[in-house]
C-alpha positions, 0 to 999 in steps of 0.5 A: 592752596596756591602753588606759591607755597612751594616757592622757598624763601631762600629761593625768592631771596636769592632771586631778589638779590640777583635782580638788585645786583644786576640793576646795580651792575648795569648802573655802574657799567652804564656810568662808566660807559657814559664817561668812556663814550664821552672821552672823559679822563678816568683812572681806568686810563692807566689800566687801558694804557697797560692793556694797549701796550700788552696788545701791541706787544702780542700783535708784534711789529708790522711792516711799515708802508714803503711810501714813507721815509725818514731823513734823520738829523742824527748824531753824525750830522750834529757832530759835524755841525758842532751841536744842535740845531744844525745851521740853516745853510746845512738844512737848505743843502739837505732839502735841495738834495732831497728835492732833486729826488722829486719826493711826493711831499716833504715834511720838516719836523724842525721849528724855525721860530726865530730869525737866523744869524745870517739872513741869507741862510734863511732866504736860501732855506726858503728857496730850497723849500719852494722846490718841493711840496713841503710842510713845516712844523708849528707848535701849539700850547694847550690848556689840557682842561680846555676843549670844544667838543673834544677838539683841543683849544690852543692858547698860543701857536708858535709858527715859523718866521715869515721868511721861511713860513711863506715858502711852505705849509705849516702844521702842528706837531703836538702829540696827545699822550695818555695817562701813562705818558705814552703818545696814543693820538694825534689831534688832527685839528685844534682851535686857535686864535685865527680859526682852525689849525691843522696838524702836521700829519694831516697837512702832509698826507693831504699834500701827498694826495694832492687833495684837500682833506674833508673832515666830517663827524668821526672821519676824514676823507683825503682823496678816495681814502676815508679814515675813521677818527676818534673823538675830537678828530683824534687819529689813534697811533699804532707804532710799527715797531721800535725806532728805525722800523720805518726806513731811515736815512742819515742826513749826513749820508745824503749830503755825503752822497753815500746814501742813495737819494733816489730812494726818496723818489715819489715818497713822503719824506719826513725830516726830523731829529733823532740825535741823542739830546737833540730830539723829543723822545717818547716811550712806546710799547716797542721802544722806551726812547722813540723819536718824535719824528718816527711817531709823526711819520707813523701818523702820516703813514696811517693817513696815506695807507689807512693801516692805523687803528680804528677807535671811533664813536661806534667802537666806543659804544660797542665797548659800552654795550660789552661792559653792560653785558659782561657786568650783568652776566658776571653778577648773575653768575655770582649771585645765582650759580655755585660759587666756584663754577661761577667764579671760573665762568666769570674769569673765562668771560673776562678772559674771552673778552680780552682775547677778543679785543686782542684779536681785534687789535691785531686787525686794527680795531681798538676795543677797550680792555679796561672798561669791561673789566672795570665794569664787571670787576667791581660789581662782581667783587661786591656781589661775591662779598654780598653773596657770601654774607647772604649765604652765611646768614641763610646757612645759619637760618637753615641750621636753626631750621634744621635743628628745629625740624630734627626735633620733629623727627627721631635723631636717627631718622633725621640723620638718615634723611639728611644724607639720604633724602630719598629714604622711603620715597617708595614704601618698603616692606620689612620684618620688624618688631613694633611696640606700643606704650601707654601711660594708663590713668594719665587722663584723670591725673591731667584734670587734677594737674592742669595743662601746664604741669600736664605738658611738663610731665608728658615731656618728661615721659616722652624723653624717657621713652625716647632715651630708652628706645634709642638705647636699644636701637629703637625708633619712636615714630609717633608720640600719641598724647600719653602713648608712643609707637616704637619700631626696631630695625626700621632704618637698616636690617638688624639681626638683634632687633627682636631681642632689642625690642623685648629688652626695651619693653622691660626697661620701659616698665622699670624706668616708667615705674621708677619715674612715677614713684619719684615724682611727688605729684604722681607718687600718690596716684598709686595703681591708678597711674601705670604703664602698659606695653603691647609688642608684636613682630611681623611684616610691616610697611615702612613709608612716608604718609601725608601730602607732598608738602607734609609727610611723616615716616611711619609703619603700617600694616597688620603687625602694627594693628596687632601690637596696638591691640595687645595694649587692650589685651594687657589691660584686660589681664591687668598686666603691664606687658603683652608680648606676642609669641612671634616676637619672643620666638624672633628674639630667641626666647624658647622658654618664655614660661620662666620669664612671664606670668602667663600665656594666653590665646587672644582674639584680635579684632580684625583677625580671623585667627587668634594669636599666642600672647605672653603676659607679665605684671613685672618686668621680664627677667631676661638673661 
């Protein structure tokens, strides 16, 4: 027969279940990976935001580059001016003061959208701006649902008034926030009504490098530096720390001369508001009220030094591959491995990925934490629930199967094999009593009774034999039609096994005779239906007989043959019980003459020497 028979149904079911869950996990993770690679917004963005903040805190603040500085329009200068915004005359003085230090570039994060009350102040501001390479702020209005290839499309752009705007370049100061409202990116370009509008930080970095930026797919080149970008030419933001981590000088102190203006020489200077109520603030991992000017300065530093985060299409594809691998591995573990080790291994896998992502983040590579966790989490949970359901069903099926199989073996033997499956894997020789019982005359009765009633009567007889043998610690190893074979002391050594065998033989005679007398259909059979027993004690071989896939525990050897032949001796003597003297001696019965009817010396076929046998027609009267 093909070896296919050796493959268990539970094993096939488990493998099919694992394959199904594996395919489902790959499908789920593939769909999530597609959304991630395409940059689609999903509920996972909230989890990613929390994980990114955690990674930033774990990595800790960093030393900012020294070639970027902030001039803060702080509370002091706002107090002197009597409110915000400060006058354009003061702004012109501030820019002229900074220009005297010859900075590499000046970025002014202040919107000049309306004509001032004093036109000469606007002209003075424009004149001051012409003394230094400068970039002015512009603001775009976006429809969040509108983009072209990931590039945001502005519905309107608010630029400086012409008088001031003509004196400098302009750039958008918009930031891109995540689902939690934390600024994560700067869109370096946007579609506008007159073409493409560059971002404030891109203009400033290019002006500082004295090189026009070159945007290609997934990156921007500014002079010799190449910065890898996220989808839609978005620059990932990684704040250096809490507010004022980037060197910050007070505008009031510069105008007073109490701050060294020379500290701004050959640096990129960013002017912006930090005054309470006078600036846009954002929550970051390091500071819940980070001024927007510091985030813009951070973006400029990333472009000029290349020390920002790398999260481009290649990193996103790596995230997708990792999501598929983790999801597939997790469900295979849950589906195939033992539950507790599998759960521990899955948790270790996910923890290892998060740890790897944290280390990579500290080195400037932004790998997704949420995508692999979500890709593996839901399939793993569903797989665990399905596995539990499947295991419960298989457990019930196995319990029913075990219950059915136990009926094919004596209860004591079934219990022994349950906790010791190797029992009798190797044959064992042991001194044991063996008892054969035969229901004589039953063949003729079965012709009269018919098959259905015959089976019912045999079932009753077998129950009687099994109950009687078990009550005397015997083991029915085989039912043979209207007969049975019983052994004693087979499972474990028992010093009372011989006595138990003699008592069991006597009880079997009494109980079988009473059963025949009580049954209406058997009572009329008279002496035609009776019971005979042959019993002997000696060395026997306990073993498993049969093939690798179909085995039976039994006893073999000379002792078994003698016990079987004693049935014939009992039949010839018209006795119900034939017991060898060896068994009676082993049972401690030294005077059998008072218990049995007669003693004979019987020749056993296949044996050279006869044996002594005690016979009785009535049950032995044991003390």
